[in-house]
Each structure stands twice: as structure tokens, then as C-alpha cells.
N, C-alpha and C positions, 0 to 999 in steps of 0.2 A: 141727519139728526144725531146728536151726541148722546151716547148711553153710557151709564156706569155699570160695571160688572166686576165680580171678584174672579180672580184666576190663581190657581195654585200651580206653582212651578218648582220643580226640584232641580237644583243646580249645584255644582261643585266649584269652589273657588279656593285658590291657594292663599294661605295666610301670608302676611308679610315675612314671618320667620321662615316659611318654606321657600319663598322666593329668594330670600337672602341666602339660604343654604344652597339652592341650585346655582346661584351666581358664584358662590365661593367654590363650589365643586369644580366648575369648569375652568377656573383660573389655574394656570401653571404656576410654578414656584415663584418666579420673579414677579409676576403680576399679583400673586397673592400677598407678597411682601409689601408691595405698593398699596394694596387695598388695606392691609393691616395698619400701615403707617397713617393712611388717611383716616381710618376709624379712631386711632389713638389721638390724632390731632383734633377731630371733630367732637369726640365725647370725652370730657374731662373726668367722667366717672370710671373710665377704663384705663388701666395702667399695665405696663409690661414689667417683666422681671419677677423674681421670687418675692413672696410676701411673708412677713412674720405673722403667723396666725395665732400667736399667743397674745390674748387680749385680756383686759381687766375691765369689764363693764359692771355698772351698778346692778345689783341683783333685782332691784325693784323694777328694772326695765322689762324683765321677762314676765313679770306678774301683772304689769299694768295693762290697761285697755286703751283704746284710742281716745286720747285727751283732746283731740281736735274737733270733737262733736259739740262743744259748747257754743251756744249763740249762733252767730252767723259764720261759724267756722266751716270746715270742709265736710260736713256730714253728708252731703249729696254725692261726694266723689268716691265713696267706698274705699278710702285709703287707710290701711292699717299700718301705721308706722312701725309697730312692733315686729311686723314681718321682716322689716329691713334691719332691725336692731337686735333680734334674737341671736344669741351666740351659744345656744345649748350644744350645738354640734357644728362640725365643719360643713358648710354647704357644698353641694355638688359642684357649683361653679368655681370653687377654689381648688379643686383637685386638678392635677396636671397629668397629661398622658405624654410622656417623653419616650420617644422611640429611638433614641440615639445615645451614645455614650458621652461621658463628660469630656473626653479628649477630642471630640469632634471640633474642628475649627471652622469658623464661618469666614470664608475667604471672599474678598471683593476684588473685582477686576477693574483696575484703573483705566481710565480713558485718556489717551494722549491728545492734547489740543495741537492743531497745526494749521497751516495755510490751506484754504480750500482749493479745489481743482480750478475753479473759475478765477480766483485771485491769483493763482500761480500763472495762468495764461495772461492775465492783465499785466502782471509784473514783467513778463517777457515782452509784451507789446511796448512797454515804456522804454525798452532799449532800442527801439527802431525809430528812425527819423520819418515821421508821418505828418501830413498836414492835419489841421484840426478836424476837417471833415473825414479824412481817412481814419483818424484815430477813433472818432465817434462811431463810424461804421464798424471798425474792427472790434471795438468793445461790445457793440450790439451783437456781432457775429459770435464772439466768445461767450456772451451771455446766452446764446441759443444752442450752445454745445450741451448735449445730454451727458448722463453719467458714463455712457459707453464711449464718449469722445466724438459722437457724430452730430452733424447738423441735419435734422430730418425734414426741414422745411424748404420749400422751393424759393428761388431767388426773387420771384415776383411777390410772394407773400412777405418776404423780408423787406422788399422795397416799399410795399404798402405800409408795413408796420413802422418803418423808419419815418415815413411821411406823417402818419397819424400820431405816433407817440413821441417822436424825437424832433419833429419839424425839419427833417433832413430830406430834401427832395433830390434824388439822385437817379441813376440808371442801373439796369441789371449789369451792364458791362463794367461799371465802376465797382459795383459790389463784387463781381467776379474777380476783378483785379485785386481788391483788398483781401478776398478769400484766399488767393494764392499766397498772400503774406501770412495769413493765419496758418496755412498748411506748413509753414516753415517752423512753427512753434513745436516745442517738445511736450509730450512724447510724440514721436513720429506717427503720422496718420491722423492726428487730431484735426477736427473740422471737416472730415470727409463726409460726403453726402450719401455714400453707399459703400458696401464692402469692396467692390472693385476699385473705387477711387482710394479707399483706405490702404489696400494692399499695394497699389501702384505708387502711392506717396512714399511708403516705407521702402519699397524696392529702389526708387530713384534716389533715396538718401544713402543707399549702400555704395560701397566701392564697386566700380564696374568690373565684372569678370564675365567669362563666357556663360557661366551658369546664371548669373544675375541678369545678363542681357536677354537670355532665353526666357527667364522667368518674367521679365518685364513684357516681352512680346506676347507671352501666353496670357498674362493678365489684361493687357491693353487690346489685344487683337482676337483672342480666342477664349474669353472668359466663360462663355456658355459651355463650350466643349470641355473646359477644365472642370467646371462645377459638376457636369454630368459624367466626368471621368471617361470621356471618349478618347482614350490614350492613342489608339490607332490613328484617329483623325489628326491628333496633334503631331504625331511622328511624321505623318504624310505632309501636313501643312508646312511645318518648319524644316523638313528634311533633316532630321536628327536621328541619332540612334536611341535605343531604349535606355541605355545607361545615361546618356546626356539628358534625356527627358526626366529620368528618375532623379538626377542631381538637381535639376531646376525645380522640380516639384518639392524636393526636400527643402530648398531655400524658401519656397512659398509657405510650406507647412510650419516653418519656424517664425513666421511673422505673427504679429498680435492683432487679431480681428477686432479687439475692443481696447484701443489704446487708453481710453479714459479709466478703465479698470485697473491699469497698472500703476496709476499715480499713487505713490506711497503717502503723500500728504493729504489724500482725500479724507475729509473729516466726517464722512458718513459714519454713524454709530453702528458698530457691528453687534448684533444680538448674540450673546453667549448663551448656549443652552445649559440650563441647570437641571439635571435629572431629578425627577420627583421621587423615584424609587431606586433601589439598588438590589440586584440579585447576585448572590455569591454561591459558589459550590463549596460546601464544607463537608469533608468526609463522604463525598458522593451524594450529599443531600442539598437541596435548594434552600437557600435562606433569603427571605425578603425583608427589607427594611425600608421605612419611610424616611425621606430626607428630613433631617432635624429642623430645617428651616420651615417645614410645614407644621411643626408642633411648638409654637411659641408659648412662653410662660406669660399668662395674663391673669389679672385679678381685678376685682372691683375696688375702687379707690377707698382707702381707709378714711381719707379726709371727708368724703361725701357721707360715709357711715356716721362719722362724728357730727356732721352738720345736722343730720336727722335727730341725733341724740340731743343736740343743743336746742333744736326747735321743740322737742318733746318736753324738755325741762323748763322751757321758757314759760313764764307766767302770762306774758302778753302774746297771745296767739292771733291777734286781730289781723296782722299782716303776714301770717305764716302760710296761708293757703297757697298762694301762687308759688312761693318758694318750695314748699313740699311737693306740689305737683311737678315742678321742674326737676327736682331731685329724683322723684320717683320715675319720671320718664327716662332720665339719664341712667339710673340704676337698672331699670328694665332693659334698656337698649344694650347696656354693657353685658348683662347676664345672657341676653339672647345671642349676642355676638359670640361670647365665649362658648355657649352651648352649640352654636352653629359650627364653630371651628372644631369642636370635639367630634361632632357628627361628620364633618368633612373628613377628618383624619380617619375615622372608622370606615366611612364609605370608600375612600381611596384605597385603604389597606385591604379591605375585604374584596373589592373588585380586582385589584392587581393580584391578590393571592389566588383568586379563582382562575385568572388568565394564566398565571405561572403554572399552576397544577394542570390546567387543560393542555398547555403546550410544554409540558415537562420534558418531553423527548428532545425538543429543540433546545431548551435552555441547558440541558445536560451535555449536548453535543455541539451546538452551534451550527448544525447542518440545516439549511433552510428547507431541504427536502423532507425533513422530519416535522415540518409544520402541519398540524392537523387543520382540516377545514373548520372554520370558526366564524360565526356571525354574532352580532350583538345579542340576539335573542338567546343563544346558547348560554352566555354568561348571565344574562338577566334571569333566566329560568333556574340556573344553578344556585344563585345567591338570593333569589326571590326579590329582585329589584326591577324597576321599570327600565325599559330599553333606552329611554331618553337619558336616564342617569348614567348608564354604561357608556352611552355616546359622549356625554360630557367629560367623562374620565378619559376615554380613549383618544379623543380628537386633539387634545392639547397637552398631553402628558408624555414625559420621556422616562425611560428606565435604563439605568446603567447596568449592563450585562458584561460577562467575561468576554464578549465578542464585540463590544462597542456600545455606544449610546443609541438606543432605538426609540422611534416614535411608537407608542403603544398600538395605534391603529394599524400599523404595518403587520401585526400578528393576526389580523382578521382577514379572511378570504373566503370566497365562495368555494363550493365543491363541484367536482366533476367525476364521472364514472370512468374507471380504467377498463381495460379489456377483460378483467376478471370480475367486473361488477362492483368493485370496491370504491368507496368515496375517497378521492384524493384532493388535496388543496390546489387551487390554481397557482399558489405560490410555488409549489413543487414543480408544476409544469413549466412555469416561467424560468425557474432556476435551471432546469434541464435544457430549455431552449437557449438560455444565455450561455450555458456551457458549450453546447453544440456550435453556436456561432463563434465563440472565442477560439475554438479548436479548428475551425474551417480553414481551408486554403484561401488566403486573401487574394490570390491571383484569380481564383475562380470561386467567388462567394456562392453560398447555397441559396437558392431561391425559396420563396415562401412555400411553394408547392412541394419542393424537395424536403423542406423542413417538416412539413406535415407528414410526409412518408416516413421520415426518420423517427418522429415522435410516435407514429403508429407502430413501428417496429419495436419501440421501447415499451409499448403497452398503453399508449395514450392516444386513442383514436379521436383526433380533433380535426376540424375542417381547416382549409387553407386560410379562409377569412378570419378564423379564430387565431391562427398563428400570426397573421398580420396585425390583429388587434393587440395581442400580447407583446409583439415586437415593438409596436409603437408605444405601448405603456412602459416598456423598458428603455425607451428613447434610443432604439437601435435603427439605423437607416435601412433602406431596401438594399438588396444584394448589389445592385449596380453602384451605389454610393459607398459600399464597403470595399470595393475593389482597390487593391494596391498593386504596385509594380514590383 
């Protein structure tokens, strides 16, 4: 049986303005510029550039009341046109916060158009004498080449796709034959199905010498032992000296494991990092600036302001209601957007300033071992903001430092206790671990267990599995794979 009852519920909801601000905060500089451009296109009441704020309005506008309340006008919408026409003082939304000098240049990076990787391969195919069927198969194989230059699919899958999508009924042997032709295209190694085949193709294209012949045998006959760096087994298998093996391996190391990546005409767009902040050291002090592209000059359209004035002075207000509502919405949206940008600038600057001062030892020296343990909550508590806001700033923003452009989230790290009971950053431990591995004897690389003992001697008592975890995070292979002759 249905019953009606009253229920009181307390809840919190973000206003549209707050949601807009959060979305703007998380945007990096380039994405912010695109969002700004979109808003300027969608809202005609918002304009960019400097505004001449010297105006000459009729004095009676400031003393009048809402004249739209007669008859069936907009008396139910609570719209006071005078709020948008008053010019007694300069409104807050007209003020600008410029954090950069007048001589700052806005530089754009041009993109060069060129032939795509796939089109380059097809152009090369057109120089071969192929039957119509072979040409169609070859084009399909070229279309299956990924950005690295590999064909990752099996011949049986390709055969099925040719039948279903191209109505070409062929055999795996015929596809294998055409694939050999694709392997003759440039760059060498393109169309390979795995790393072993890619390296073998490149070696067979080289002028045959003793070192190349040995390298071919290693790749074709002992690839597993080579990848695992079982050099003793290779010396025994091919009955060569250590010097001969070293020369052959040197030839292999000079090959390109990703031939597609070397194509200079590849038209993939490269994303250029635009720092959101800049930190400089002036007279031993840190100075933080916000990228000027994050502080655009915006103002509310003068034309829309004058439109409201025209409607107010008009004697016939019967059709003005919808127009005034539309103009009011656009003016409100423009002012909200300008205010959101100002709050975004303030939030970004305050957050980065807190991070800079928290990690001042690092920014003054550039030594990663001086990075203090820092989590999002540390900065949030320092500037009295929510952790989610700090996360939005840190995850997508870059800062230009005297030591290079850094992603802000790289300055955050957990803490560990050293042998003296002090909190140290895991970044510091990783840097020391990386230094130890760089200085090791590559003929006898240090195992994870030995690395743990070395770190313990340096005052960082961590377990072997923790060393392995940090090593993997640093993208450093195990000791066996770091071995060199």
C-alpha cells in the first residue's frame, strides 16, 4: 500500500560555477587556451583584449528603476536591468590580474604537414611489379602495420579479414610470400611480426661481414640466450672469442627495434609541453611566476551593455522580455567565466607557491636527494584547500625550473624512516639506488639483495622486495639483463 510522508534531508551540491571552476583548474595551459577559445565562440557577451572603460552613460539610467514591470512585461523574472547598466564604479569583473611582463612573447609552434607512414609504404609498393591480387594483399598488410612498424596479427587472422572485408580469397602461403615483399620496404625491419624477425630483417640488409654473419646466427638461432644475456652459452655454441661476440652484439645494439618510429615523415602530432609556472633563482631567492597565457584579458561586451540600454529606453517593451532574458543569461555567463578564471589563477599560484616553499631545498640546489616527503594533504592543510583541488593542480601541470621542465606531481612522494628515525622521501632513496646502479660494474651487475645491503649501509634499511619495486618504477631491468661484456 502506498503511503505519503515527509522527509527532511541535508545534502550538499556543487553549483554550476563551482563545477566550472574545478574543470578549469585541472586544465593545463594548452587545454585551457582551447577552452577559452571555445567560450569566446559560444558566448558573444564575452570578449578578449583590453577594454576602454571610459564611458558616457546617461545619468538618468543610474536613478531609474526597472521599467520592465509594466503590464505583461518581465515582472515575474526579477530582472533589474540597472544592475547591468550602472557605471558608478568599475566592476570587479573588469579588473585584470596580469602576472607577466609586457615583453613576454606568445610563441606558437608550427606543425609541418607531410606524407603519412602508411602512404609512404604504399608509394614504395607502387614501384614493384605485382599482380592485382598481390598488390591488394600488400596494401592490406601495409595498412596493418602499427606505429612501431610491426604487424601484430597472425596470418590466419589476416587471411580471414581479406576474405570478409576485401573479398580476396587466398592462402597463408600466398600472404607469407607477399609479406616477404613488404619486408623489402624502407625503413628496414618494417612489417616484422616480432622483435626477432625485425632485427633479422635489418641484419640481412647489411653488407655481410664476420661480425654481421655472427650477429645473424645469434638472432636466428639463439635469440633466447641473447635476450637473457647468457654470453657464456653463446661463446660455447658458436665457438667464438669474447671479443668476437662483443663485436657482434655491438652490431645488434645499433639496430632499430621500432623501425616505424624512425620515419621522419610520420604525421603524428607531437604534443609540446607548455609550462604552467616558472621558478627562477634571483639573488639566492626563489621567484614564482604564472605563465602569462593563463592570465588572459577578458571583459564583458560593450555591445551587449548598450543593447540593454536600448531596451530600457525603448517605449515599446512588449517584445523585450525574451531579449532581456537572453542578454542577462549571456552577461551572467560571461561574468561567471571571468570570475572563474581569476579564481583559477589564484588557486594555481597559491598551490604552486606552497609546493615551492615546501621543496625550497630542492629548487635551490636541483638535487633530488633534497626532496622532502610530501603528500597532497600536506599542501592542502598548508593553504586550507581540499585535497582534490591540489590533485587537480598537480596531476596535469608543469613547472619550468632551472633544472628543466618538471611535472608537478613528481615532487610528491611517500616517506620512509632511515636508520636514525628521520623521515626521508622515497624519491631520495630512488635517486641513491639509481646512482648505485649507474656506478656498478656492468660485467658483474649488483643483485637486488646486494643493493638492499648497500642501501642499509648508507642508512636506508629497506627490504629486497622494496628495492625490486623501486627498481621497476625506475624502469631498470634485473641484474642479469644489465650485464654487459
